MDAnalysis code that builds the backbone (N, CA, C; Angstrom):
import MDAnalysis as mda
import numpy as np

u = mda.Universe.empty(570, n_residues=190, atom_resindex=np.repeat(np.arange(190), 3), trajectory=True)
u.add_TopologyAttr("name", ["N", "CA", "C"] * 190)
u.add_TopologyAttr("resid", np.arange(1, 191))
u.add_TopologyAttr("resname", ["MET", "THR", "ASP", "PHE", "MET", "GLU", "PHE", "ARG", "TRP", "HIS", "GLY", "ARG", "GLY", "GLY", "GLN", "GLY", "THR", "VAL", "THR", "ALA", "ALA", "LYS", "LEU", "LEU", "ALA", "GLU", "THR", "MET", "LEU", "GLY", "ASN", "GLY", "LYS", "TYR", "VAL", "GLN", "ALA", "PHE", "PRO", "GLU", "TYR", "GLY", "PRO", "GLU", "ARG", "MET", "GLY", "ALA", "PRO", "VAL", "LYS", "ALA", "TYR", "ASN", "ARG", "ILE", "SER", "ASP", "HIS", "LEU", "LEU", "THR", "ILE", "HIS", "CYS", "GLN", "VAL", "THR", "HIS", "PRO", "LYS", "VAL", "VAL", "ILE", "VAL", "VAL", "ASP", "PRO", "THR", "LEU", "ILE", "GLY", "VAL", "VAL", "ASP", "ILE", "LEU", "GLU", "GLY", "VAL", "PRO", "GLU", "ASP", "GLY", "ILE", "VAL", "ILE", "ILE", "ASN", "THR", "PRO", "LYS", "SER", "ALA", "ASP", "GLU", "MET", "ARG", "LYS", "ARG", "LEU", "LYS", "ALA", "GLY", "ARG", "ARG", "LYS", "VAL", "TYR", "THR", "VAL", "ASP", "ALA", "THR", "LYS", "ILE", "SER", "ILE", "GLU", "THR", "LEU", "GLY", "ARG", "PRO", "MET", "PRO", "ASN", "THR", "PRO", "MET", "LEU", "GLY", "ALA", "LEU", "ALA", "ARG", "ALA", "THR", "ASN", "GLU", "VAL", "GLY", "ILE", "ASP", "ALA", "LEU", "LEU", "GLU", "GLN", "VAL", "ARG", "LYS", "ASN", "PHE", "SER", "LYS", "LYS", "PHE", "ASN", "PRO", "LYS", "VAL", "ILE", "GLU", "ALA", "ASN", "ILE", "LYS", "GLY", "ILE", "GLU", "ARG", "ALA", "TYR", "GLN", "GLU", "VAL", "GLN", "GLU", "GLY"])
u.atoms.positions = np.array([
    [0.841, -1.173, 0.000],
    [0.000, 0.000, 0.000],
    [0.892, 1.245, 0.000],
    [0.506, 2.257, -0.771],
    [1.257, 3.505, -0.764],
    [0.921, 4.267, 0.507],
    [1.151, 5.574, 0.520],
    [0.886, 6.369, 1.720],
    [-0.545, 6.163, 2.218],
    [-1.511, 6.251, 1.320],
    [-2.886, 5.876, 1.652],
    [-3.631, 5.516, 0.381],
    [-4.703, 4.768, 0.554],
    [-5.536, 4.352, -0.560],
    [-6.930, 4.893, -0.306],
    [-7.551, 5.445, -1.351],
    [-8.872, 6.043, -1.200],
    [-9.926, 5.266, -1.977],
    [-11.116, 5.211, -1.399],
    [-12.259, 4.505, -1.959],
    [-13.448, 5.469, -1.994],
    [-14.266, 5.362, -3.047],
    [-15.517, 6.123, -3.106],
    [-16.649, 5.154, -3.417],
    [-17.708, 5.249, -2.647],
    [-18.896, 4.410, -2.799],
    [-20.034, 5.250, -3.367],
    [-20.787, 4.692, -4.328],
    [-21.983, 5.347, -4.872],
    [-23.177, 4.430, -4.625],
    [-24.193, 4.963, -3.985],
    [-25.403, 4.191, -3.751],
    [-26.576, 5.121, -3.538],
    [-27.639, 4.559, -3.023],
    [-28.835, 5.335, -2.687],
    [-29.183, 5.062, -1.239],
    [-29.816, 6.045, -0.613],
    [-30.223, 5.893, 0.773],
    [-31.048, 4.628, 0.961],
    [-30.702, 3.836, 1.963],
    [-31.430, 2.609, 2.253],
    [-30.769, 1.345, 1.717],
    [-29.678, 1.489, 0.961],
    [-28.998, 0.315, 0.404],
    [-27.817, -0.141, 1.253],
    [-27.529, 0.572, 2.331],
    [-26.430, 0.172, 3.202],
    [-25.060, 0.616, 2.734],
    [-24.996, 1.608, 1.870],
    [-23.722, 2.077, 1.329],
    [-22.803, 2.598, 2.429],
    [-23.338, 3.426, 3.312],
    [-22.536, 3.991, 4.403],
    [-22.108, 2.879, 5.366],
    [-22.992, 1.948, 5.632],
    [-22.659, 0.809, 6.491],
    [-21.514, 0.005, 5.891],
    [-21.535, -0.212, 4.586],
    [-20.468, -0.968, 3.926],
    [-19.127, -0.245, 4.064],
    [-19.126, 1.074, 3.892],
    [-17.881, 1.838, 4.045],
    [-17.358, 1.720, 5.477],
    [-18.261, 1.762, 6.444],
    [-17.845, 1.627, 7.850],
    [-17.305, 0.222, 8.125],
    [-17.942, -0.794, 7.554],
    [-17.463, -2.169, 7.739],
    [-16.077, -2.359, 7.133],
    [-15.847, -1.766, 5.971],
    [-14.516, -1.841, 5.368],
    [-13.495, -1.203, 6.301],
    [-13.811, -0.016, 6.815],
    [-12.883, 0.686, 7.713],
    [-12.611, -0.123, 8.977],
    [-13.649, -0.676, 9.573],
    [-13.471, -1.446, 10.810],
    [-12.671, -2.717, 10.566],
    [-12.861, -3.334, 9.406],
    [-12.076, -4.520, 9.061],
    [-10.605, -4.165, 8.939],
    [-10.329, -3.081, 8.245],
    [-8.941, -2.672, 8.049],
    [-8.317, -2.173, 9.350],
    [-9.093, -1.543, 10.201],
    [-8.615, -1.129, 11.523],
    [-8.192, -2.360, 12.315],
    [-8.980, -3.421, 12.218],
    [-8.654, -4.682, 12.874],
    [-7.391, -5.322, 12.320],
    [-7.019, -4.939, 11.097],
    [-5.783, -5.428, 10.470],
    [-4.604, -4.513, 10.757],
    [-4.796, -3.551, 11.674],
    [-3.702, -2.675, 12.062],
    [-3.501, -1.449, 11.183],
    [-4.457, -1.156, 10.329],
    [-4.351, 0.006, 9.447],
    [-4.962, 1.239, 10.118],
    [-4.602, 2.387, 9.621],
    [-5.258, 3.645, 9.985],
    [-6.369, 3.849, 8.967],
    [-7.532, 4.283, 9.428],
    [-8.684, 4.336, 8.535],
    [-9.519, 5.592, 8.742],
    [-10.263, 5.909, 7.708],
    [-11.320, 6.913, 7.766],
    [-12.496, 6.366, 6.979],
    [-13.697, 6.639, 7.448],
    [-14.917, 6.313, 6.727],
    [-15.893, 7.445, 6.998],
    [-16.415, 8.037, 5.928],
    [-17.349, 9.148, 6.123],
    [-18.302, 9.244, 4.941],
    [-19.538, 9.657, 5.213],
    [-20.545, 9.776, 4.161],
    [-20.650, 11.196, 3.626],
    [-21.297, 11.300, 2.483],
    [-21.708, 12.583, 1.926],
    [-23.141, 12.384, 1.455],
    [-24.038, 13.099, 2.046],
    [-25.454, 12.940, 1.719],
    [-25.951, 14.108, 0.886],
    [-26.943, 13.815, 0.053],
    [-27.742, 14.857, -0.573],
    [-28.950, 15.004, 0.332],
    [-30.126, 15.102, -0.252],
    [-31.327, 15.124, 0.586],
    [-31.396, 13.803, 1.360],
    [-31.543, 13.876, 2.650],
    [-31.485, 12.664, 3.467],
    [-32.825, 11.946, 3.464],
    [-33.022, 11.135, 2.439],
    [-34.246, 10.340, 2.354],
    [-33.937, 9.045, 1.612],
    [-34.799, 8.094, 1.835],
    [-34.666, 6.799, 1.183],
    [-34.643, 6.984, -0.335],
    [-33.671, 6.409, -0.995],
    [-33.579, 6.465, -2.440],
    [-32.757, 7.613, -2.997],
    [-32.376, 8.569, -2.157],
    [-31.561, 9.693, -2.625],
    [-30.124, 9.227, -2.844],
    [-29.431, 9.804, -3.831],
    [-28.025, 9.436, -4.041],
    [-27.178, 9.712, -2.796],
    [-26.279, 8.770, -2.517],
    [-25.387, 8.859, -1.369],
    [-23.980, 8.520, -1.851],
    [-23.004, 9.220, -1.310],
    [-21.605, 8.848, -1.508],
    [-21.024, 8.570, -0.131],
    [-20.124, 7.626, -0.084],
    [-19.368, 7.362, 1.138],
    [-17.918, 7.178, 0.713],
    [-17.018, 7.416, 1.652],
    [-15.595, 7.401, 1.340],
    [-14.812, 6.618, 2.396],
    [-13.683, 6.089, 1.956],
    [-12.712, 5.468, 2.858],
    [-11.320, 5.941, 2.496],
    [-10.513, 6.053, 3.522],
    [-9.062, 6.183, 3.363],
    [-8.454, 5.113, 4.242],
    [-7.457, 4.436, 3.711],
    [-6.789, 3.377, 4.453],
    [-5.282, 3.560, 4.267],
    [-4.555, 3.451, 5.386],
    [-3.120, 3.693, 5.332],
    [-2.381, 2.857, 6.368],
    [-1.110, 2.669, 6.134],
    [-0.226, 2.057, 7.124],
    [0.262, 3.095, 8.127],
    [0.017, 4.366, 7.829],
    [0.508, 5.470, 8.653],
    [-0.663, 6.324, 9.128],
    [-0.443, 7.101, 10.147],
    [-1.449, 8.009, 10.673],
    [-1.966, 8.908, 9.556],
    [-3.279, 8.997, 9.438],
    [-3.889, 9.843, 8.411],
    [-4.048, 11.256, 8.956],
    [-3.450, 12.208, 8.286],
    [-3.539, 13.599, 8.729],
    [-4.360, 14.442, 7.762],
    [-4.812, 13.845, 6.682],
    [-5.649, 14.537, 5.708],
    [-7.113, 14.334, 6.097],
    [-7.901, 15.401, 6.057],
    [-9.313, 15.326, 6.466],
    [-10.171, 16.121, 5.492],
    [-10.237, 15.649, 4.267],
    [-11.055, 16.309, 3.251],
    [-11.731, 15.232, 2.405],
    [-12.582, 15.689, 1.512],
    [-13.282, 14.775, 0.627],
    [-12.286, 14.006, -0.244],
    [-12.632, 12.801, -0.594],
    [-11.822, 11.992, -1.507],
    [-12.088, 12.486, -2.924],
    [-11.046, 12.909, -3.615],
    [-11.211, 13.417, -4.971],
    [-10.556, 12.533, -6.034],
    [-9.633, 11.672, -5.633],
    [-8.947, 10.789, -6.580],
    [-8.917, 9.354, -6.048],
    [-10.099, 8.719, -5.977],
    [-10.147, 7.367, -5.413],
    [-9.483, 6.340, -6.321],
    [-8.760, 5.442, -5.720],
    [-8.163, 4.324, -6.465],
    [-9.246, 3.292, -6.799],
    [-10.267, 3.210, -5.914],
    [-11.339, 2.229, -6.081],
    [-12.685, 2.935, -5.966],
    [-13.581, 2.635, -6.900],
    [-14.957, 3.123, -6.851],
    [-15.876, 1.908, -6.809],
    [-16.806, 1.926, -5.860],
    [-17.760, 0.844, -5.701],
    [-19.145, 1.409, -5.989],
    [-19.823, 0.864, -7.003],
    [-21.139, 1.347, -7.409],
    [-22.178, 0.352, -6.901],
    [-22.817, 0.715, -5.800],
    [-23.824, -0.147, -5.186],
    [-25.125, -0.086, -5.981],
    [-25.438, 1.075, -6.549],
    [-26.661, 1.244, -7.337],
    [-26.307, 1.652, -8.767],
    [-26.436, 0.729, -9.718],
    [-26.028, 1.017, -11.091],
    [-26.901, 2.057, -11.788],
    [-28.080, 2.389, -11.241],
    [-28.913, 3.418, -11.868],
    [-28.264, 4.797, -11.748],
    [-27.226, 4.904, -10.937],
    [-26.513, 6.180, -10.808],
    [-25.532, 6.420, -11.957],
    [-25.225, 5.369, -12.719],
    [-24.329, 5.512, -13.861],
    [-25.044, 6.366, -14.903],
    [-24.405, 7.431, -15.306],
    [-25.017, 8.380, -16.236],
    [-25.685, 9.536, -15.513],
    [-25.982, 9.353, -14.235],
    [-26.564, 10.416, -13.408],
    [-25.454, 11.174, -12.698],
    [-24.475, 10.420, -12.190],
    [-23.288, 11.014, -11.575],
    [-22.069, 10.499, -12.344],
    [-20.990, 11.241, -12.278],
    [-19.762, 10.848, -12.976],
    [-19.012, 9.835, -12.120],
    [-19.255, 8.573, -12.380],
    [-18.666, 7.476, -11.609],
    [-17.143, 7.497, -11.691],
    [-16.593, 7.882, -12.825],
    [-15.147, 7.837, -13.030],
    [-14.429, 9.126, -12.614],
    [-15.156, 10.090, -12.102],
    [-14.544, 11.361, -11.719],
    [-13.358, 11.142, -10.775],
    [-12.195, 11.607, -11.202],
    [-11.003, 11.542, -10.373],
    [-10.322, 10.193, -10.286],
    [-10.881, 9.170, -10.908],
    [-10.302, 7.823, -10.821],
    [-9.121, 7.734, -11.786],
    [-7.928, 7.383, -11.293],
    [-6.766, 7.297, -12.176],
    [-6.912, 6.145, -13.167],
    [-6.117, 6.190, -14.219],
    [-6.172, 5.148, -15.255],
    [-5.858, 3.761, -14.712],
    [-5.154, 3.662, -13.593],
    [-4.890, 2.349, -13.001],
    [-5.880, 2.034, -11.871],
    [-6.990, 2.764, -11.850],
    [-8.004, 2.570, -10.824],
    [-8.863, 1.341, -11.063],
    [-9.745, 1.096, -10.102],
    [-10.623, -0.075, -10.108],
    [-12.058, 0.400, -9.921],
    [-12.975, -0.143, -10.730],
    [-14.398, 0.166, -10.612],
    [-15.138, -1.157, -10.419],
    [-15.925, -1.233, -9.356],
    [-16.688, -2.444, -9.038],
    [-18.163, -2.070, -9.080],
    [-18.944, -2.761, -9.913],
    [-20.328, -2.371, -10.164],
    [-21.292, -3.507, -9.847],
    [-22.353, -3.173, -9.141],
    [-23.455, -4.088, -8.881],
    [-24.348, -4.097, -10.118],
    [-24.226, -5.132, -10.915],
    [-25.024, -5.238, -12.139],
    [-25.006, -6.677, -12.641],
    [-26.076, -7.099, -13.310],
    [-26.042, -8.415, -13.949],
    [-25.273, -8.391, -15.277],
    [-24.914, -7.204, -15.744],
    [-24.200, -7.075, -17.013],
    [-22.745, -7.509, -16.849],
    [-22.137, -7.867, -17.964],
    [-20.743, -8.323, -17.929],
    [-19.806, -7.145, -17.670],
    [-18.649, -7.470, -17.173],
    [-17.636, -6.451, -16.927],
    [-17.204, -5.808, -18.246],
    [-17.105, -6.587, -19.311],
    [-16.730, -6.029, -20.620],
    [-17.778, -5.033, -21.116],
    [-19.047, -5.371, -20.940],
    [-20.125, -4.467, -21.349],
    [-20.060, -3.156, -20.560],
    [-19.828, -3.254, -19.254],
    [-19.761, -2.053, -18.419],
    [-18.502, -1.243, -18.719],
    [-17.416, -1.905, -19.041],
    [-16.181, -1.204, -19.424],
    [-16.457, -0.309, -20.626],
    [-17.145, -0.862, -21.637],
    [-17.469, -0.094, -22.839],
    [-18.429, 1.048, -22.512],
    [-19.455, 0.754, -21.728],
    [-20.455, 1.775, -21.388],
    [-19.822, 2.955, -20.642],
    [-18.909, 2.650, -19.721],
    [-18.254, 3.694, -18.929],
    [-17.123, 4.399, -19.673],
    [-16.666, 3.783, -20.782],
    [-15.453, 4.277, -21.453],
    [-14.328, 4.339, -20.422],
    [-14.084, 3.186, -19.810],
    [-13.208, 3.082, -18.648],
    [-11.714, 3.162, -18.950],
    [-11.338, 3.140, -20.207],
    [-9.909, 3.215, -20.525],
    [-9.166, 2.012, -19.964],
    [-8.044, 2.262, -19.290],
    [-7.229, 1.178, -18.729],
    [-7.690, 0.753, -17.330],
    [-8.690, 1.405, -16.791],
    [-9.162, 1.051, -15.450],
    [-9.693, -0.385, -15.449],
    [-9.480, -1.070, -14.344],
    [-10.038, -2.412, -14.202],
    [-11.510, -2.271, -13.832],
    [-12.346, -3.067, -14.477],
    [-13.783, -3.039, -14.208],
    [-14.207, -4.432, -13.769],
    [-14.937, -4.467, -12.650],
    [-15.462, -5.719, -12.110],
    [-16.969, -5.566, -11.946],
    [-17.694, -6.653, -12.188],
    [-19.135, -6.643, -11.971],
    [-19.549, -7.859, -11.156],
    [-20.629, -7.679, -10.436],
    [-21.253, -8.761, -9.693],
    [-22.722, -8.390, -9.507],
    [-23.601, -9.353, -9.604],
    [-25.025, -9.067, -9.413],
    [-25.345, -9.155, -7.919],
    [-24.924, -8.129, -7.193],
    [-25.084, -8.097, -5.736],
    [-26.553, -8.014, -5.318],
    [-27.373, -7.383, -6.132],
    [-28.801, -7.310, -5.799],
    [-29.420, -8.704, -5.858],
    [-29.132, -9.445, -6.908],
    [-29.654, -10.812, -7.031],
    [-29.150, -11.678, -5.873],
    [-27.864, -11.563, -5.581],
    [-27.292, -12.346, -4.481],
    [-27.983, -12.003, -3.166],
    [-28.210, -10.717, -2.918],
    [-28.844, -10.327, -1.651],
    [-30.284, -10.814, -1.576],
    [-30.999, -10.786, -2.683],
    [-32.376, -11.296, -2.683],
    [-32.372, -12.796, -2.395],
    [-31.435, -13.516, -2.992],
    [-31.380, -14.968, -2.815],
    [-30.851, -15.382, -1.443],
    [-30.024, -14.555, -0.813],
    [-29.464, -14.930, 0.489],
    [-30.200, -14.267, 1.653],
    [-30.538, -12.984, 1.500],
    [-31.196, -12.235, 2.577],
    [-32.714, -12.165, 2.433],
    [-33.183, -12.406, 1.220],
    [-34.613, -12.304, 0.979],
    [-35.063, -10.893, 0.661],
    [-34.113, -9.977, 0.445],
    [-34.462, -8.602, 0.074],
    [-33.271, -7.938, -0.626],
    [-33.542, -6.887, -1.389],
    [-32.461, -6.217, -2.120],
    [-31.632, -5.307, -1.209],
    [-30.580, -5.850, -0.643],
    [-29.655, -5.127, 0.229],
    [-28.246, -5.480, -0.230],
    [-27.761, -4.817, -1.306],
    [-26.518, -5.244, -1.955],
    [-25.219, -4.834, -1.272],
    [-25.294, -4.160, -0.136],
    [-24.066, -3.622, 0.459],
    [-23.063, -4.692, 0.873],
    [-23.491, -5.714, 1.584],
    [-22.515, -6.707, 2.034],
    [-21.976, -7.558, 0.875],
    [-22.804, -7.956, -0.098],
    [-22.198, -8.641, -1.239],
    [-21.146, -7.777, -1.958],
    [-21.360, -6.473, -2.000],
    [-20.381, -5.600, -2.642],
    [-19.050, -5.614, -1.893],
    [-19.099, -5.818, -0.589],
    [-17.856, -5.960, 0.174],
    [-17.099, -7.215, -0.251],
    [-17.822, -8.290, -0.511],
    [-17.182, -9.511, -1.001],
    [-16.519, -9.289, -2.348],
    [-17.206, -8.565, -3.236],
    [-16.631, -8.254, -4.547],
    [-15.398, -7.371, -4.392],
    [-15.459, -6.412, -3.484],
    [-14.322, -5.526, -3.232],
    [-13.118, -6.322, -2.730],
    [-13.360, -7.259, -1.832],
    [-12.262, -8.082, -1.304],
    [-11.576, -8.839, -2.435],
    [-12.344, -9.380, -3.341],
    [-11.785, -10.151, -4.458],
    [-11.072, -9.259, -5.470],
    [-11.657, -8.110, -5.770],
    [-11.126, -7.245, -6.824],
    [-9.863, -6.491, -6.407],
    [-9.722, -6.199, -5.129],
    [-8.603, -5.351, -4.717],
    [-7.485, -6.079, -4.006],
    [-7.774, -7.178, -3.377],
    [-6.799, -7.889, -2.543],
    [-6.260, -7.022, -1.405],
    [-6.957, -5.951, -1.073],
    [-6.546, -5.080, 0.033],
    [-7.122, -5.564, 1.359],
    [-8.273, -6.184, 1.289],
    [-8.926, -6.689, 2.499],
    [-9.108, -8.193, 2.339],
    [-8.695, -8.941, 3.325],
    [-8.840, -10.388, 3.267],
    [-10.275, -10.805, 3.536],
    [-10.738, -11.795, 2.823],
    [-12.119, -12.257, 2.975],
    [-12.374, -12.774, 4.389],
    [-11.418, -13.466, 4.978],
    [-11.620, -13.987, 6.334],
    [-11.747, -12.869, 7.355],
    [-10.919, -11.840, 7.237],
    [-11.003, -10.693, 8.150],
    [-12.333, -9.970, 7.975],
    [-12.782, -9.861, 6.740],
    [-14.057, -9.210, 6.453],
    [-15.218, -9.988, 7.073],
    [-15.224, -11.294, 6.898],
    [-16.295, -12.120, 7.456],
    [-16.305, -12.056, 8.985],
    [-15.135, -12.060, 9.567],
    [-15.025, -11.957, 11.030],
    [-15.600, -10.627, 11.527],
    [-15.286, -9.542, 10.821],
    [-15.780, -8.225, 11.225],
    [-17.292, -8.127, 11.067],
    [-17.836, -8.685, 10.005],
    [-19.288, -8.674, 9.809],
    [-19.970, -9.440, 10.945],
    [-19.443, -10.589, 11.278],
    [-20.019, -11.353, 12.392],
    [-19.976, -10.534, 13.690],
    [-18.851, -9.907, 13.941],
    [-18.677, -9.110, 15.159],
    [-19.651, -7.929, 15.184],
    [-19.678, -7.140, 14.123],
    [-20.543, -5.961, 14.082],
    [-22.026, -6.322, 14.087],
    [-22.388, -7.268, 13.261],
    [-23.796, -7.596, 13.108],
    [-24.368, -8.330, 14.311],
    [-23.513, -8.979, 15.108],
    [-24.023, -9.707, 16.285],
    [-24.638, -8.753, 17.305],
    [-24.307, -7.474, 17.213],
    [-24.864, -6.476, 18.125],
    [-26.291, -6.095, 17.765],
    [-26.693, -6.327, 16.502],
    [-28.010, -5.855, 16.087],
    [-28.876, -6.866, 15.336],
    [-28.292, -7.981, 14.894],
    [-29.061, -8.927, 14.095],
    [-29.017, -10.324, 14.690],
    [-30.037, -11.113, 14.349],
    [-30.061, -12.497, 14.811],
    [-29.112, -13.343, 13.958],
    [-28.737, -14.518, 14.451],
    [-27.768, -15.363, 13.732],
    [-28.173, -15.704, 12.293],
    [-29.459, -15.836, 12.039],
    [-29.924, -16.155, 10.685],
    [-29.577, -15.020, 9.710],
    [-29.791, -13.783, 10.125],
    [-29.481, -12.624, 9.281],
    [-27.970, -12.502, 9.083],
    [-27.223, -12.736, 10.133],
    [-25.760, -12.661, 10.045],
    [-25.242, -13.688, 9.035],
    [-25.696, -14.912, 9.151],
    [-25.226, -15.961, 8.243],
    [-25.674, -15.722, 6.805],
    [-26.844, -15.106, 6.619],
    [-27.292, -14.754, 5.272],
    [-26.358, -13.714, 4.661],
    [-25.938, -12.740, 5.459],
    [-24.982, -11.738, 4.984],
    [-23.640, -12.377, 4.656],
    [-23.194, -13.293, 5.505],
    [-21.929, -14.002, 5.258],
    [-22.004, -14.763, 3.941],
    [-23.104, -15.447, 3.739],
    [-23.284, -16.210, 2.500],
    [-23.267, -15.271, 1.281],
    [-23.906, -14.106, 1.413],
    [-23.918, -13.130, 0.320],
    [-22.523, -12.618, -0.003],
    [-21.738, -12.344, 1.024],
    [-20.360, -11.881, 0.826],
    [-19.544, -12.960, 0.120],
    [-19.663, -14.188, 0.605],
    [-18.900, -15.292, 0.011],
    [-19.293, -15.529, -1.444],
    [-20.593, -15.462, -1.734],
    [-21.038, -15.652, -3.124],
    [-20.497, -14.559, -4.028],
    [-20.594, -13.311, -3.580],
    [-20.098, -12.214, -4.405],
    [-18.598, -12.335, -4.631],
    [-17.882, -12.750, -3.616],
    [-16.435, -12.966, -3.729],
    [-16.145, -13.979, -4.850],
    [-16.960, -15.031, -4.925],
    [-16.763, -16.071, -5.939],
    [-17.290, -15.681, -7.319],
    [-18.367, -14.873, -7.359],
    [-19.050, -14.599, -8.619],
    [-18.604, -13.332, -9.336],
    [-17.780, -12.523, -8.721],
    [-17.349, -11.279, -9.346],
    [-16.611, -11.572, -10.651],
    [-16.878, -10.754, -11.668],
    [-16.259, -10.928, -12.990],
    [-15.354, -9.737, -13.291],
    [-14.254, -9.993, -13.946],
    [-13.337, -8.921, -14.357],
    [-13.425, -8.732, -15.856],
    [-13.386, -7.470, -16.288],
    [-13.434, -7.181, -17.712],
    [-12.283, -6.343, -18.168],
])
């Protein structure tokens, strides 16, 4: 890892985008990293566009501003593509992970992604099949773990169990674990 790595999440209110950013930060904190996780809201209502950010470093983070050049962009809600500039500030060696049933090659062309790596996973379908409802945030964490190799899948699963045990029953926790594992296996690179 360089001095720090930045992540930007795109989703809509109610999809767990901010929760996913916090889970990533807590997982990396547990791995001995310095972390930041913070949201940016528009109108605070269900369905409104939401951005969340992460910074992860081996060193103390002294920067406290919006992420403008993320190495990784995670698109939890693909309907935001074309509405917001998903690739804004993403370097040519960046990574874009999209929740969509479409192929990574198709999304690469649609985004005009250049040399950026593009990954896709149908996180909504996975969440419906594992959780019984469209909550794609945790499956997107599984895809992120696979696409970046920055967060280990075992550490991520351990953190989800730890965090979710405070608020959810074991059935919900295991459904989320299953969703993360499936997304980790099903993510496609284009």
